[in-house]
C-alpha positions as CSV (number, residue, x, y, z in Angstrom):
1,M,-8.3,-7.0,12.5
2,I,-5.5,-5.2,14.2
3,F,-2.5,-4.3,12.0
4,R,0.8,-3.9,13.8
5,E,3.8,-2.7,11.8
6,T,7.0,-4.8,12.1
7,K,10.5,-3.5,11.8
8,L,10.5,-4.4,8.1
9,A,9.0,-1.7,5.8
10,G,5.6,-2.8,4.6
11,A,5.4,-6.0,6.7
12,Y,2.6,-6.4,9.3
13,R,1.6,-8.7,12.1
14,I,-2.2,-9.0,11.7
15,E,-4.0,-9.9,14.9
16,L,-7.6,-11.1,15.2
17,E,-10.3,-9.0,16.8
18,R,-12.2,-11.8,18.5
19,H,-16.0,-11.5,19.2
20,E,-16.5,-14.1,21.9
21,D,-19.6,-15.7,23.4
22,E,-20.7,-19.1,24.8
23,R,-20.1,-20.7,21.3
24,G,-16.4,-19.6,21.2
25,F,-15.3,-16.7,19.0
26,F,-15.7,-15.2,15.6
27,A,-13.2,-13.0,13.8
28,R,-12.4,-11.7,10.3
29,T,-9.2,-12.9,8.7
30,F,-9.3,-10.7,5.7
31,C,-11.2,-7.5,4.7
32,E,-10.5,-6.0,1.3
33,R,-11.5,-2.5,2.6
34,E,-9.1,-2.6,5.6
35,F,-6.2,-3.9,3.5
36,A,-6.8,-1.3,0.8
37,A,-7.0,1.5,3.4
38,R,-3.4,0.7,4.3
39,G,-2.2,0.4,0.8
40,L,-1.8,-3.4,1.0
41,R,-2.6,-6.0,-1.6
42,T,-6.2,-7.0,-1.9
43,R,-6.1,-9.7,-4.6
44,Y,-4.8,-13.2,-3.9
45,P,-5.0,-15.4,-7.0
46,Q,-3.4,-18.4,-5.3
47,C,-3.7,-20.0,-1.9
48,N,-1.4,-22.8,-0.6
49,V,-1.3,-25.0,2.5
50,S,1.7,-26.9,3.9
51,R,1.7,-29.7,6.4
52,S,4.7,-30.6,8.5
53,P,4.4,-33.6,10.9
54,R,7.8,-33.0,12.6
55,R,9.0,-30.3,15.0
56,G,12.0,-28.6,13.5
57,T,10.9,-28.7,9.9
58,L,12.4,-25.8,8.0
59,R,11.0,-24.3,4.8
60,G,12.8,-21.5,3.0
61,L,14.1,-18.9,2.3
62,H,12.0,-18.5,-0.8
63,L,10.8,-15.7,-3.0
64,Q,9.9,-14.9,-6.6
65,A,11.8,-12.4,-8.8
66,E,10.0,-9.5,-10.3
67,P,7.8,-9.0,-12.2
68,H,6.3,-12.0,-10.3
69,G,7.0,-10.8,-6.8
70,E,4.7,-12.3,-4.3
71,V,3.0,-10.7,-1.4
72,K,2.2,-13.4,1.2
73,I,-0.2,-13.6,4.1
74,V,0.9,-16.5,6.3
75,R,-1.3,-18.0,9.0
76,C,-0.7,-21.1,11.2
77,L,-3.8,-23.3,11.2
78,T,-2.6,-25.9,13.6
79,G,0.5,-25.9,15.9
80,A,3.1,-23.2,16.0
81,I,5.8,-21.8,13.7
82,F,8.6,-19.2,13.8
83,D,7.9,-17.3,10.5
84,V,10.7,-15.1,8.9
85,A,10.8,-12.5,6.3
86,V,14.0,-11.0,4.9
87,D,13.8,-7.7,3.0
88,L,15.6,-8.1,-0.3
89,R,14.3,-4.9,-1.9
90,P,17.4,-2.8,-2.7
91,A,15.5,0.5,-2.4
92,S,13.9,-0.4,0.9
93,P,15.1,1.3,4.2
94,T,15.2,-2.1,5.8
95,Y,17.1,-3.8,3.0
96,R,18.8,-7.1,4.1
97,Q,17.1,-6.9,7.6
98,W,14.9,-9.7,8.8
99,V,12.0,-10.1,11.2
100,G,10.6,-13.3,12.8
101,L,7.2,-13.8,14.4
102,E,5.8,-16.7,16.3
103,L,2.5,-17.6,14.7
104,T,0.2,-20.1,16.5
105,A,-3.2,-21.6,15.7
106,E,-4.4,-20.5,19.1
107,Q,-3.5,-16.8,18.4
108,G,-4.7,-16.9,14.8
109,T,-2.2,-14.1,14.0
110,A,-1.1,-13.7,10.4
111,F,2.1,-12.3,8.9
112,Y,1.7,-9.9,5.9
113,I,5.0,-10.2,3.9
114,P,5.5,-7.7,1.0
115,A,6.8,-8.7,-2.4
116,G,10.5,-8.6,-2.6
117,C,11.0,-10.3,0.8
118,A,12.3,-13.8,1.1
119,H,10.2,-16.1,3.4
120,G,11.0,-19.0,5.6
121,L,9.6,-20.8,8.6
122,I,10.5,-23.5,11.1
123,T,7.9,-25.6,13.0
124,L,8.0,-25.3,16.8
125,V,5.8,-28.3,17.5
126,P,4.7,-31.5,15.7
127,D,1.7,-31.5,13.3
128,V,1.7,-28.0,11.9
129,N,-0.5,-26.8,9.1
130,V,0.1,-23.4,7.5
131,F,-2.1,-21.5,5.1
132,Y,-0.7,-19.0,2.6
133,Q,-2.5,-16.4,0.6
134,M,-0.3,-15.5,-2.4
135,G,-0.4,-12.2,-4.3
136,D,0.7,-13.9,-7.5
137,V,0.6,-17.3,-9.0
138,Q,3.7,-19.5,-8.8
139,V,6.0,-19.0,-11.7
140,P,8.7,-21.7,-11.5
141,E,11.3,-19.7,-13.6
142,A,10.9,-16.7,-11.2
143,S,11.6,-18.9,-8.1
144,R,14.6,-17.9,-6.0
145,G,16.0,-19.1,-2.7
146,F,18.8,-18.6,-0.2
147,R,20.2,-20.6,2.6
148,W,18.3,-20.5,5.9
149,D,21.5,-19.9,7.8
150,D,23.1,-17.5,5.3
151,P,25.6,-15.2,7.3
152,A,24.4,-12.2,5.2
153,F,21.2,-12.2,7.3
154,S,22.2,-13.8,10.6
155,I,18.7,-15.0,11.3
156,Q,18.3,-16.1,15.0
157,W,16.2,-19.2,14.5
158,P,14.7,-20.5,17.8
159,L,15.9,-24.1,17.2
160,E,18.1,-26.1,14.9
161,P,16.2,-27.7,12.0
162,V,15.9,-31.4,11.8
163,V,14.1,-31.6,8.4
164,I,15.1,-29.5,5.4
165,S,14.3,-30.4,1.8
166,A,17.2,-31.1,-0.6
167,R,16.3,-28.0,-2.6
168,D,16.4,-25.7,0.4
169,R,19.6,-27.3,1.7
170,A,21.2,-26.7,-1.8
171,Y,20.5,-23.0,-2.0
172,A,23.6,-20.8,-2.2
173,D,24.5,-17.8,0.0
174,F,22.8,-14.5,-0.8
175,D,23.9,-12.7,-3.9
176,A,21.9,-9.6,-4.8
177,T,22.5,-10.2,-8.5
178,H,20.4,-13.4,-8.4
179,V,17.3,-11.8,-6.8
180,D,16.1,-10.1,-10.0
181,A,18.0,-12.4,-12.5
């Protein structure tokens, strides 16, 4: 695996190191030793998958408040997404900044998102499946969210969403007092 730092403190683009032959390729997607060597989370007690049949499906911006903050490793299994993390850690040097990565099934690239960052994505093509490794189990009372188009972040999404859940549409603008509440 090749770990590339992003502009957000503690967030990484993780690229596959492919070993190719006549059968195709083989690559590791996780190695406890390599993650630990970088000080990254190595335990993932919950894994999730989402399926989005329509291009322009938006999910997010979601996070869990401490002490249930979630590290996420996000990987696109089929199709392509624009995956976004927003740093909401007040003590972070990249507080309230965002980074977006295009993740495709063909690339196999993953996005390591540290706890304390809100996460969202939009599908770039139809029939998208996304796999999430979660650093904590889901705790409904710790769930938080903010509008995908909140002016506090000015995220440059590559296209306008056509499908957004009622919950995601109803999120308020960012208010730092609600992240840890």
